[in-house]
Structures are given as C-alpha cells and as structure tokens.
N, CA, C and O atoms as a Maestro MAE file, in Angstrom:
{
 s_m_m2io_version
 :::
 2.0.0
}

f_m_ct {
 s_m_title
 :::
 protein
 m_atom[304] {
  # First column is atom index #
  i_m_mmod_type
  r_m_x_coord
  r_m_y_coord
  r_m_z_coord
  i_m_residue_number
  s_m_chain_name
  s_m_pdb_residue_name
  s_m_pdb_atom_name
  i_m_atomic_number
  :::
  1 25 105.142 120.775 57.771 1 A "MET " " N  " 7
  2 3 106.413 120.442 58.384 1 A "MET " " CA " 6
  3 2 107.506 121.416 57.813 1 A "MET " " C  " 6
  4 15 108.368 121.877 58.561 1 A "MET " " O  " 8
  5 25 107.458 121.707 56.544 2 A "ARG " " N  " 7
  6 3 108.421 122.619 55.945 2 A "ARG " " CA " 6
  7 2 108.293 124.066 56.508 2 A "ARG " " C  " 6
  8 15 109.279 124.772 56.715 2 A "ARG " " O  " 8
  9 25 107.043 124.448 56.735 3 A "ASN " " N  " 7
  10 3 106.824 125.778 57.198 3 A "ASN " " CA " 6
  11 2 107.315 125.905 58.621 3 A "ASN " " C  " 6
  12 15 107.792 126.976 58.996 3 A "ASN " " O  " 8
  13 25 107.223 124.868 59.431 4 A "ASN " " N  " 7
  14 3 107.676 124.843 60.908 4 A "ASN " " CA " 6
  15 2 109.203 124.958 60.826 4 A "ASN " " C  " 6
  16 15 109.790 125.741 61.573 4 A "ASN " " O  " 8
  17 25 109.819 124.250 59.996 5 A "LEU " " N  " 7
  18 3 111.292 124.309 59.934 5 A "LEU " " CA " 6
  19 2 111.755 125.635 59.431 5 A "LEU " " C  " 6
  20 15 112.773 126.143 59.902 5 A "LEU " " O  " 8
  21 25 111.044 126.230 58.480 6 A "LEU " " N  " 7
  22 3 111.480 127.610 58.079 6 A "LEU " " CA " 6
  23 2 111.257 128.619 59.084 6 A "LEU " " C  " 6
  24 15 112.045 129.553 59.238 6 A "LEU " " O  " 8
  25 25 110.106 128.452 59.847 7 A "LEU " " N  " 7
  26 3 109.767 129.353 60.955 7 A "LEU " " CA " 6
  27 2 110.880 129.265 62.104 7 A "LEU " " C  " 6
  28 15 111.280 130.279 62.675 7 A "LEU " " O  " 8
  29 25 111.337 128.022 62.393 8 A "CYS " " N  " 7
  30 3 112.378 127.826 63.386 8 A "CYS " " CA " 6
  31 2 113.642 128.350 62.943 8 A "CYS " " C  " 6
  32 15 114.350 128.937 63.762 8 A "CYS " " O  " 8
  33 25 114.027 128.209 61.711 9 A "LEU " " N  " 7
  34 3 115.309 128.732 61.169 9 A "LEU " " CA " 6
  35 2 115.304 130.249 61.122 9 A "LEU " " C  " 6
  36 15 116.341 130.870 61.355 9 A "LEU " " O  " 8
  37 25 114.165 130.863 60.826 10 A "LEU " " N  " 7
  38 3 113.957 132.269 60.724 10 A "LEU " " CA " 6
  39 2 114.167 132.817 62.252 10 A "LEU " " C  " 6
  40 15 114.929 133.759 62.468 10 A "LEU " " O  " 8
  41 25 113.517 132.231 63.189 11 A "ALA " " N  " 7
  42 3 113.581 132.674 64.585 11 A "ALA " " CA " 6
  43 2 115.003 132.542 65.121 11 A "ALA " " C  " 6
  44 15 115.396 133.371 65.942 11 A "ALA " " O  " 8
  45 25 115.799 131.557 64.711 12 A "LEU " " N  " 7
  46 3 117.237 131.495 65.148 12 A "LEU " " CA " 6
  47 2 118.058 132.596 64.435 12 A "LEU " " C  " 6
  48 15 118.996 133.157 65.002 12 A "LEU " " O  " 8
  49 25 117.686 132.874 63.216 13 A "LEU " " N  " 7
  50 3 118.563 133.901 62.573 13 A "LEU " " CA " 6
  51 2 118.244 135.284 63.018 13 A "LEU " " C  " 6
  52 15 119.131 136.137 63.040 13 A "LEU " " O  " 8
  53 25 117.023 135.548 63.374 14 A "LEU " " N  " 7
  54 3 116.645 136.876 63.906 14 A "LEU " " CA " 6
  55 2 116.691 136.980 65.347 14 A "LEU " " C  " 6
  56 15 116.279 138.028 65.845 14 A "LEU " " O  " 8
  57 25 117.157 135.995 66.149 15 A "ALA " " N  " 7
  58 3 117.199 136.119 67.575 15 A "ALA " " CA " 6
  59 2 118.163 137.221 68.059 15 A "ALA " " C  " 6
  60 15 119.206 137.495 67.466 15 A "ALA " " O  " 8
  61 25 117.745 137.820 69.158 16 A "ARG " " N  " 7
  62 3 118.637 138.926 69.665 16 A "ARG " " CA " 6
  63 2 118.767 138.662 71.194 16 A "ARG " " C  " 6
  64 15 117.893 138.064 71.822 16 A "ARG " " O  " 8
  65 25 119.887 139.134 71.743 17 A "PRO " " N  " 7
  66 3 120.012 138.885 73.183 17 A "PRO " " CA " 6
  67 2 118.986 139.693 73.964 17 A "PRO " " C  " 6
  68 15 118.541 140.734 73.481 17 A "PRO " " O  " 8
  69 25 118.615 139.268 75.097 18 A "ALA " " N  " 7
  70 3 117.634 139.919 75.925 18 A "ALA " " CA " 6
  71 2 118.094 139.791 77.468 18 A "ALA " " C  " 6
  72 15 118.734 138.834 77.905 18 A "ALA " " O  " 8
  73 25 117.697 140.833 78.176 19 A "ALA " " N  " 7
  74 3 118.026 140.869 79.642 19 A "ALA " " CA " 6
  75 2 116.775 141.350 80.320 19 A "ALA " " C  " 6
  76 15 116.017 142.110 79.718 19 A "ALA " " O  " 8
  77 25 116.523 140.952 81.523 20 A "GLY " " N  " 7
  78 3 115.476 141.520 82.238 20 A "GLY " " CA " 6
  79 2 115.578 141.251 83.732 20 A "GLY " " C  " 6
  80 15 116.271 140.347 84.197 20 A "GLY " " O  " 8
  81 25 114.864 142.070 84.434 21 A "VAL " " N  " 7
  82 3 114.865 141.895 85.932 21 A "VAL " " CA " 6
  83 2 113.523 141.560 86.530 21 A "VAL " " C  " 6
  84 15 113.291 141.614 87.738 21 A "VAL " " O  " 8
  85 25 112.665 141.213 85.612 22 A "GLY " " N  " 7
  86 3 111.299 140.828 86.058 22 A "GLY " " CA " 6
  87 2 110.569 142.016 86.822 22 A "GLY " " C  " 6
  88 15 110.482 143.123 86.291 22 A "GLY " " O  " 8
  89 25 110.091 141.776 87.978 23 A "ILE " " N  " 7
  90 3 109.433 142.820 88.679 23 A "ILE " " CA " 6
  91 2 110.242 143.427 89.795 23 A "ILE " " C  " 6
  92 15 109.720 144.142 90.651 23 A "ILE " " O  " 8
  93 25 111.503 143.137 89.771 24 A "ARG " " N  " 7
  94 3 112.314 143.735 90.781 24 A "ARG " " CA " 6
  95 2 112.780 145.160 90.424 24 A "ARG " " C  " 6
  96 15 113.777 145.350 89.726 24 A "ARG " " O  " 8
  97 25 112.056 146.110 90.905 25 A "LEU " " N  " 7
  98 3 112.388 147.518 90.664 25 A "LEU " " CA " 6
  99 2 112.914 148.085 91.935 25 A "LEU " " C  " 6
  100 15 112.193 148.211 92.925 25 A "LEU " " O  " 8
  101 25 114.174 148.428 91.912 26 A "LEU " " N  " 7
  102 3 114.820 148.899 93.164 26 A "LEU " " CA " 6
  103 2 114.435 150.417 93.378 26 A "LEU " " C  " 6
  104 15 113.846 151.041 92.494 26 A "LEU " " O  " 8
  105 25 114.764 150.948 94.500 27 A "ASN " " N  " 7
  106 3 114.523 152.332 94.789 27 A "ASN " " CA " 6
  107 2 112.981 152.729 94.659 27 A "ASN " " C  " 6
  108 15 112.595 153.533 93.811 27 A "ASN " " O  " 8
  109 25 112.179 152.129 95.523 28 A "GLN " " N  " 7
  110 3 110.748 152.332 95.471 28 A "GLN " " CA " 6
  111 2 110.380 153.671 96.084 28 A "GLN " " C  " 6
  112 15 109.354 154.222 95.686 28 A "GLN " " O  " 8
  113 25 111.087 154.209 96.966 29 A "GLY " " N  " 7
  114 3 110.632 155.501 97.568 29 A "GLY " " CA " 6
  115 2 111.717 156.459 97.773 29 A "GLY " " C  " 6
  116 15 112.858 156.031 97.945 29 A "GLY " " O  " 8
  117 25 111.472 157.724 97.771 30 A "ALA " " N  " 7
  118 3 112.543 158.715 97.921 30 A "ALA " " CA " 6
  119 2 113.106 158.701 99.381 30 A "ALA " " C  " 6
  120 15 114.316 158.840 99.564 30 A "ALA " " O  " 8
  121 25 112.225 158.531 100.432 31 A "ASP " " N  " 7
  122 3 112.627 158.465 101.742 31 A "ASP " " CA " 6
  123 2 113.610 157.229 101.887 31 A "ASP " " C  " 6
  124 15 114.668 157.368 102.501 31 A "ASP " " O  " 8
  125 25 113.282 156.128 101.367 32 A "ALA " " N  " 7
  126 3 114.083 154.931 101.608 32 A "ALA " " CA " 6
  127 2 115.425 155.171 100.869 32 A "ALA " " C  " 6
  128 15 116.467 154.773 101.390 32 A "ALA " " O  " 8
  129 25 115.436 155.783 99.722 33 A "VAL " " N  " 7
  130 3 116.776 155.916 98.971 33 A "VAL " " CA " 6
  131 2 117.617 156.938 99.776 33 A "VAL " " C  " 6
  132 15 118.836 156.791 99.860 33 A "VAL " " O  " 8
  133 25 116.975 157.975 100.370 34 A "ALA " " N  " 7
  134 3 117.699 158.936 101.130 34 A "ALA " " CA " 6
  135 2 118.315 158.235 102.399 34 A "ALA " " C  " 6
  136 15 119.364 158.668 102.875 34 A "ALA " " O  " 8
  137 25 117.726 157.256 102.894 35 A "ARG " " N  " 7
  138 3 118.213 156.506 103.991 35 A "ARG " " CA " 6
  139 2 119.154 155.339 103.676 35 A "ARG " " C  " 6
  140 15 119.585 154.618 104.576 35 A "ARG " " O  " 8
  141 25 119.446 155.174 102.473 36 A "GLY " " N  " 7
  142 3 120.279 154.089 101.987 36 A "GLY " " CA " 6
  143 2 119.530 152.823 102.098 36 A "GLY " " C  " 6
  144 15 120.164 151.823 102.436 36 A "GLY " " O  " 8
  145 25 118.267 152.730 101.857 37 A "ASN " " N  " 7
  146 3 117.420 151.582 101.883 37 A "ASN " " CA " 6
  147 2 117.154 151.107 103.382 37 A "ASN " " C  " 6
  148 15 116.526 150.071 103.603 37 A "ASN " " O  " 8
  149 25 117.622 151.852 104.326 38 A "ALA " " N  " 7
  150 3 117.268 151.379 105.716 38 A "ALA " " CA " 6
  151 2 115.927 151.941 106.141 38 A "ALA " " C  " 6
  152 15 115.838 152.878 106.934 38 A "ALA " " O  " 8
  153 25 114.920 151.355 105.604 39 A "PHE " " N  " 7
  154 3 113.571 151.922 105.697 39 A "PHE " " CA " 6
  155 2 112.632 150.871 106.296 39 A "PHE " " C  " 6
  156 15 111.447 151.183 106.420 39 A "PHE " " O  " 8
  157 25 112.999 149.783 106.641 40 A "VAL " " N  " 7
  158 3 112.073 148.659 107.078 40 A "VAL " " CA " 6
  159 2 111.343 149.038 108.348 40 A "VAL " " C  " 6
  160 15 110.128 148.850 108.421 40 A "VAL " " O  " 8
  161 25 112.041 149.573 109.372 41 A "ALA " " N  " 7
  162 3 111.377 149.814 110.596 41 A "ALA " " CA " 6
  163 2 110.439 150.949 110.563 41 A "ALA " " C  " 6
  164 15 109.480 150.950 111.335 41 A "ALA " " O  " 8
  165 25 110.637 151.927 109.726 42 A "THR " " N  " 7
  166 3 109.860 153.132 109.682 42 A "THR " " CA " 6
  167 2 109.050 153.248 108.330 42 A "THR " " C  " 6
  168 15 108.828 154.342 107.811 42 A "THR " " O  " 8
  169 25 108.639 152.090 107.814 43 A "ALA " " N  " 7
  170 3 107.946 152.085 106.569 43 A "ALA " " CA " 6
  171 2 106.529 152.676 106.777 43 A "ALA " " C  " 6
  172 15 105.573 151.984 107.128 43 A "ALA " " O  " 8
  173 25 106.468 153.946 106.543 44 A "ASP " " N  " 7
  174 3 105.183 154.735 106.780 44 A "ASP " " CA " 6
  175 2 104.644 155.350 105.543 44 A "ASP " " C  " 6
  176 15 103.877 156.309 105.637 44 A "ASP " " O  " 8
  177 25 104.989 154.869 104.394 45 A "ASP " " N  " 7
  178 3 104.358 155.354 103.129 45 A "ASP " " CA " 6
  179 2 104.008 154.074 102.232 45 A "ASP " " C  " 6
  180 15 104.298 152.951 102.646 45 A "ASP " " O  " 8
  181 25 103.440 154.243 101.114 46 A "PRO " " N  " 7
  182 3 103.107 153.121 100.204 46 A "PRO " " CA " 6
  183 2 104.321 152.245 99.789 46 A "PRO " " C  " 6
  184 15 104.153 151.078 99.437 46 A "PRO " " O  " 8
  185 25 105.523 152.815 99.836 47 A "SER " " N  " 7
  186 3 106.675 151.925 99.461 47 A "SER " " CA " 6
  187 2 106.933 150.779 100.449 47 A "SER " " C  " 6
  188 15 107.752 149.885 100.231 47 A "SER " " O  " 8
  189 25 106.170 150.872 101.556 48 A "ALA " " N  " 7
  190 3 106.398 149.856 102.596 48 A "ALA " " CA " 6
  191 2 105.978 148.472 102.048 48 A "ALA " " C  " 6
  192 15 106.414 147.454 102.585 48 A "ALA " " O  " 8
  193 25 105.205 148.417 101.071 49 A "LEU " " N  " 7
  194 3 104.847 147.149 100.365 49 A "LEU " " CA " 6
  195 2 106.039 146.511 99.789 49 A "LEU " " C  " 6
  196 15 106.100 145.282 99.785 49 A "LEU " " O  " 8
  197 25 106.958 147.193 99.321 50 A "PHE " " N  " 7
  198 3 108.219 146.704 98.832 50 A "PHE " " CA " 6
  199 2 109.226 146.357 99.887 50 A "PHE " " C  " 6
  200 15 109.824 145.283 99.823 50 A "PHE " " O  " 8
  201 25 109.449 147.233 100.878 51 A "TYR " " N  " 7
  202 3 110.482 147.071 101.910 51 A "TYR " " CA " 6
  203 2 110.105 146.189 103.033 51 A "TYR " " C  " 6
  204 15 110.907 145.384 103.507 51 A "TYR " " O  " 8
  205 25 108.859 146.331 103.480 52 A "ASN " " N  " 7
  206 3 108.404 145.562 104.627 52 A "ASN " " CA " 6
  207 2 106.927 145.432 104.472 52 A "ASN " " C  " 6
  208 15 106.209 146.333 104.906 52 A "ASN " " O  " 8
  209 25 106.412 144.382 103.888 53 A "PRO " " N  " 7
  210 3 104.927 144.286 103.713 53 A "PRO " " CA " 6
  211 2 104.179 144.396 105.060 53 A "PRO " " C  " 6
  212 15 103.051 144.889 105.032 53 A "PRO " " O  " 8
  213 25 104.669 144.008 106.174 54 A "ALA " " N  " 7
  214 3 103.995 144.064 107.409 54 A "ALA " " CA " 6
  215 2 103.881 145.644 107.841 54 A "ALA " " C  " 6
  216 15 103.056 146.019 108.674 54 A "ALA " " O  " 8
  217 25 104.752 146.481 107.218 55 A "GLY " " N  " 7
  218 3 104.716 147.829 107.547 55 A "GLY " " CA " 6
  219 2 103.436 148.562 107.045 55 A "GLY " " C  " 6
  220 15 103.152 149.666 107.509 55 A "GLY " " O  " 8
  221 25 102.740 148.021 106.198 56 A "ILE " " N  " 7
  222 3 101.491 148.671 105.678 56 A "ILE " " CA " 6
  223 2 100.415 148.685 106.809 56 A "ILE " " C  " 6
  224 15 99.424 149.407 106.705 56 A "ILE " " O  " 8
  225 25 100.602 147.950 107.796 57 A "THR " " N  " 7
  226 3 99.636 148.002 108.988 57 A "THR " " CA " 6
  227 2 99.685 149.339 109.634 57 A "THR " " C  " 6
  228 15 98.737 149.755 110.299 57 A "THR " " O  " 8
  229 25 100.813 150.042 109.441 58 A "GLN " " N  " 7
  230 3 101.048 151.387 110.176 58 A "GLN " " CA " 6
  231 2 100.374 152.484 109.378 58 A "GLN " " C  " 6
  232 15 100.223 153.599 109.877 58 A "GLN " " O  " 8
  233 25 99.976 152.209 108.188 59 A "LEU " " N  " 7
  234 3 99.288 153.192 107.309 59 A "LEU " " CA " 6
  235 2 97.884 153.396 107.667 59 A "LEU " " C  " 6
  236 15 97.177 152.412 107.884 59 A "LEU " " O  " 8
  237 25 97.404 154.609 107.751 60 A "GLU " " N  " 7
  238 3 95.960 154.847 108.013 60 A "GLU " " CA " 6
  239 2 95.323 155.549 106.813 60 A "GLU " " C  " 6
  240 15 95.938 156.465 106.267 60 A "GLU " " O  " 8
  241 25 94.185 155.184 106.399 61 A "GLY " " N  " 7
  242 3 93.527 155.780 105.256 61 A "GLY " " CA " 6
  243 2 93.975 155.236 103.935 61 A "GLY " " C  " 6
  244 15 94.566 154.161 103.838 61 A "GLY " " O  " 8
  245 25 93.670 156.024 102.897 62 A "HIS " " N  " 7
  246 3 94.083 155.582 101.589 62 A "HIS " " CA " 6
  247 2 95.347 156.419 101.209 62 A "HIS " " C  " 6
  248 15 95.509 157.593 101.541 62 A "HIS " " O  " 8
  249 25 96.206 155.688 100.486 63 A "HIS " " N  " 7
  250 3 97.468 156.376 100.036 63 A "HIS " " CA " 6
  251 2 97.739 155.939 98.544 63 A "HIS " " C  " 6
  252 15 97.348 154.871 98.074 63 A "HIS " " O  " 8
  253 25 98.424 156.852 97.891 64 A "ILE " " N  " 7
  254 3 98.742 156.609 96.488 64 A "ILE " " CA " 6
  255 2 100.154 157.169 96.326 64 A "ILE " " C  " 6
  256 15 100.445 158.239 96.860 64 A "ILE " " O  " 8
  257 25 101.058 156.464 95.591 65 A "GLN " " N  " 7
  258 3 102.426 156.936 95.378 65 A "GLN " " CA " 6
  259 2 102.729 156.775 93.915 65 A "GLN " " C  " 6
  260 15 103.072 155.687 93.453 65 A "GLN " " O  " 8
  261 25 102.600 157.862 93.187 66 A "PRO " " N  " 7
  262 3 102.964 157.789 91.664 66 A "PRO " " CA " 6
  263 2 104.440 157.668 91.541 66 A "PRO " " C  " 6
  264 15 105.187 158.060 92.437 66 A "PRO " " O  " 8
  265 25 104.855 157.145 90.473 67 A "GLY " " N  " 7
  266 3 106.294 157.059 90.150 67 A "GLY " " CA " 6
  267 2 106.434 156.700 88.633 67 A "GLY " " C  " 6
  268 15 105.470 156.359 87.947 67 A "GLY " " O  " 8
  269 25 107.628 156.797 88.199 68 A "ALA " " N  " 7
  270 3 107.962 156.464 86.807 68 A "ALA " " CA " 6
  271 2 109.427 155.979 86.709 68 A "ALA " " C  " 6
  272 15 110.338 156.401 87.420 68 A "ALA " " O  " 8
  273 25 109.539 155.093 85.795 69 A "TYR " " N  " 7
  274 3 110.915 154.591 85.434 69 A "TYR " " CA " 6
  275 2 111.212 154.764 83.952 69 A "TYR " " C  " 6
  276 15 110.367 154.567 83.079 69 A "TYR " " O  " 8
  277 25 112.394 155.122 83.736 70 A "LEU " " N  " 7
  278 3 112.905 155.308 82.378 70 A "LEU " " CA " 6
  279 2 113.629 153.994 81.962 70 A "LEU " " C  " 6
  280 15 114.573 153.567 82.628 70 A "LEU " " O  " 8
  281 25 113.202 153.404 80.923 71 A "ILE " " N  " 7
  282 3 113.867 152.112 80.537 71 A "ILE " " CA " 6
  283 2 114.563 152.509 79.126 71 A "ILE " " C  " 6
  284 15 113.930 152.889 78.141 71 A "ILE " " O  " 8
  285 25 115.952 152.361 79.194 72 A "TYR " " N  " 7
  286 3 116.761 152.621 78.099 72 A "TYR " " CA " 6
  287 2 117.230 151.417 77.456 72 A "TYR " " C  " 6
  288 15 117.888 150.637 78.144 72 A "TYR " " O  " 8
  289 25 117.004 151.146 76.273 73 A "LEU " " N  " 7
  290 3 117.401 149.922 75.529 73 A "LEU " " CA " 6
  291 2 118.617 150.316 74.723 73 A "LEU " " C  " 6
  292 15 118.519 151.171 73.842 73 A "LEU " " O  " 8
  293 25 119.752 149.718 74.999 74 A "ASP " " N  " 7
  294 3 120.951 149.983 74.175 74 A "ASP " " CA " 6
  295 2 121.016 148.875 73.124 74 A "ASP " " C  " 6
  296 15 121.194 147.701 73.449 74 A "ASP " " O  " 8
  297 25 120.877 149.247 71.938 75 A "ASN " " N  " 7
  298 3 120.873 148.276 70.863 75 A "ASN " " CA " 6
  299 2 122.222 148.141 70.124 75 A "ASN " " C  " 6
  300 15 122.262 148.072 68.895 75 A "ASN " " O  " 8
  301 25 123.234 148.109 70.833 76 A "ARG " " N  " 7
  302 3 124.644 147.847 70.209 76 A "ARG " " CA " 6
  303 2 124.858 146.427 69.925 76 A "ARG " " C  " 6
  304 15 125.920 146.049 69.431 76 A "ARG " " O  " 8
  :::
 }
 m_bond[303] {
  # First column is bond index #
  i_m_from
  i_m_to
  i_m_order
  :::
  1 1 2 1
  2 2 3 1
  3 3 4 2
  4 3 5 1
  5 5 6 1
  6 6 7 1
  7 7 8 2
  8 7 9 1
  9 9 10 1
  10 10 11 1
  11 11 12 2
  12 11 13 1
  13 13 14 1
  14 14 15 1
  15 15 16 2
  16 15 17 1
  17 17 18 1
  18 18 19 1
  19 19 20 2
  20 19 21 1
  21 21 22 1
  22 22 23 1
  23 23 24 2
  24 23 25 1
  25 25 26 1
  26 26 27 1
  27 27 28 2
  28 27 29 1
  29 29 30 1
  30 30 31 1
  31 31 32 2
  32 31 33 1
  33 33 34 1
  34 34 35 1
  35 35 36 2
  36 35 37 1
  37 37 38 1
  38 38 39 1
  39 39 40 2
  40 39 41 1
  41 41 42 1
  42 42 43 1
  43 43 44 2
  44 43 45 1
  45 45 46 1
  46 46 47 1
  47 47 48 2
  48 47 49 1
  49 49 50 1
  50 50 51 1
  51 51 52 2
  52 51 53 1
  53 53 54 1
  54 54 55 1
  55 55 56 2
  56 55 57 1
  57 57 58 1
  58 58 59 1
  59 59 60 2
  60 59 61 1
  61 61 62 1
  62 62 63 1
  63 63 64 2
  64 63 65 1
  65 65 66 1
  66 66 67 1
  67 67 68 2
  68 67 69 1
  69 69 70 1
  70 70 71 1
  71 71 72 2
  72 71 73 1
  73 73 74 1
  74 74 75 1
  75 75 76 2
  76 75 77 1
  77 77 78 1
  78 78 79 1
  79 79 80 2
  80 79 81 1
  81 81 82 1
  82 82 83 1
  83 83 84 2
  84 83 85 1
  85 85 86 1
  86 86 87 1
  87 87 88 2
  88 87 89 1
  89 89 90 1
  90 90 91 1
  91 91 92 2
  92 91 93 1
  93 93 94 1
  94 94 95 1
  95 95 96 2
  96 95 97 1
  97 97 98 1
  98 98 99 1
  99 99 100 2
  100 99 101 1
  101 101 102 1
  102 102 103 1
  103 103 104 2
  104 103 105 1
  105 105 106 1
  106 106 107 1
  107 107 108 2
  108 107 109 1
  109 109 110 1
  110 110 111 1
  111 111 112 2
  112 111 113 1
  113 113 114 1
  114 114 115 1
  115 115 116 2
  116 115 117 1
  117 117 118 1
  118 118 119 1
  119 119 120 2
  120 119 121 1
  121 121 122 1
  122 122 123 1
  123 123 124 2
  124 123 125 1
  125 125 126 1
  126 126 127 1
  127 127 128 2
  128 127 129 1
  129 129 130 1
  130 130 131 1
  131 131 132 2
  132 131 133 1
  133 133 134 1
  134 134 135 1
  135 135 136 2
  136 135 137 1
  137 137 138 1
  138 138 139 1
  139 139 140 2
  140 139 141 1
  141 141 142 1
  142 142 143 1
  143 143 144 2
  144 143 145 1
  145 145 146 1
  146 146 147 1
  147 147 148 2
  148 147 149 1
  149 149 150 1
  150 150 151 1
  151 151 152 2
  152 151 153 1
  153 153 154 1
  154 154 155 1
  155 155 156 2
  156 155 157 1
  157 157 158 1
  158 158 159 1
  159 159 160 2
  160 159 161 1
  161 161 162 1
  162 162 163 1
  163 163 164 2
  164 163 165 1
  165 165 166 1
  166 166 167 1
  167 167 168 2
  168 167 169 1
  169 169 170 1
  170 170 171 1
  171 171 172 2
  172 171 173 1
  173 173 174 1
  174 174 175 1
  175 175 176 2
  176 175 177 1
  177 177 178 1
  178 178 179 1
  179 179 180 2
  180 179 181 1
  181 181 182 1
  182 182 183 1
  183 183 184 2
  184 183 185 1
  185 185 186 1
  186 186 187 1
  187 187 188 2
  188 187 189 1
  189 189 190 1
  190 190 191 1
  191 191 192 2
  192 191 193 1
  193 193 194 1
  194 194 195 1
  195 195 196 2
  196 195 197 1
  197 197 198 1
  198 198 199 1
  199 199 200 2
  200 199 201 1
  201 201 202 1
  202 202 203 1
  203 203 204 2
  204 203 205 1
  205 205 206 1
  206 206 207 1
  207 207 208 2
  208 207 209 1
  209 209 210 1
  210 210 211 1
  211 211 212 2
  212 211 213 1
  213 213 214 1
  214 214 215 1
  215 215 216 2
  216 215 217 1
  217 217 218 1
  218 218 219 1
  219 219 220 2
  220 219 221 1
  221 221 222 1
  222 222 223 1
  223 223 224 2
  224 223 225 1
  225 225 226 1
  226 226 227 1
  227 227 228 2
  228 227 229 1
  229 229 230 1
  230 230 231 1
  231 231 232 2
  232 231 233 1
  233 233 234 1
  234 234 235 1
  235 235 236 2
  236 235 237 1
  237 237 238 1
  238 238 239 1
  239 239 240 2
  240 239 241 1
  241 241 242 1
  242 242 243 1
  243 243 244 2
  244 243 245 1
  245 245 246 1
  246 246 247 1
  247 247 248 2
  248 247 249 1
  249 249 250 1
  250 250 251 1
  251 251 252 2
  252 251 253 1
  253 253 254 1
  254 254 255 1
  255 255 256 2
  256 255 257 1
  257 257 258 1
  258 258 259 1
  259 259 260 2
  260 259 261 1
  261 261 262 1
  262 262 263 1
  263 263 264 2
  264 263 265 1
  265 265 266 1
  266 266 267 1
  267 267 268 2
  268 267 269 1
  269 269 270 1
  270 270 271 1
  271 271 272 2
  272 271 273 1
  273 273 274 1
  274 274 275 1
  275 275 276 2
  276 275 277 1
  277 277 278 1
  278 278 279 1
  279 279 280 2
  280 279 281 1
  281 281 282 1
  282 282 283 1
  283 283 284 2
  284 283 285 1
  285 285 286 1
  286 286 287 1
  287 287 288 2
  288 287 289 1
  289 289 290 1
  290 290 291 1
  291 291 292 2
  292 291 293 1
  293 293 294 1
  294 294 295 1
  295 295 296 2
  296 295 297 1
  297 297 298 1
  298 298 299 1
  299 299 300 2
  300 299 301 1
  301 301 302 1
  302 302 303 1
  303 303 304 2
  :::
 }
}
C-alpha cells in the first residue's frame, strides 16, 4: 500500500504536459497539397486512401508512396 502511494505521488510530481494528434497526419501527398487538398475526385495515387478511400479503385497494379515526418518536441 505504501509503495503504491509513493508511486502515485512520484507520478504526479514528474508529470509533464502532453499533446498529440493521434493518426491524423495532414498533407499526405504532394499533388494534393499543390491543389490545396482538392484531391478527392482525382485521387490517383496511394494518398487516395487518406483523401477518398473509394478512389483507390482507380489505381491499377501495385503502388508505394514513401514519406517522412519530422516531429519536433519543444521542451519549454
């Protein structure tokens, strides 16, 4: 019981604020960004899965779309 209380107190003292957006990553494709995200009707690359999932029916063959995100943590 004492260990649990100490652990809870320690967790409260060391708690830090957190923020997150889950899996919502905007700007999935360069074509869509260039069009101001007006990409739903012509979703003809793998980013169609984000903008219009039904648009993947327009894709033929196998596709891959590499990408990267820079996550900057501001520890102020």
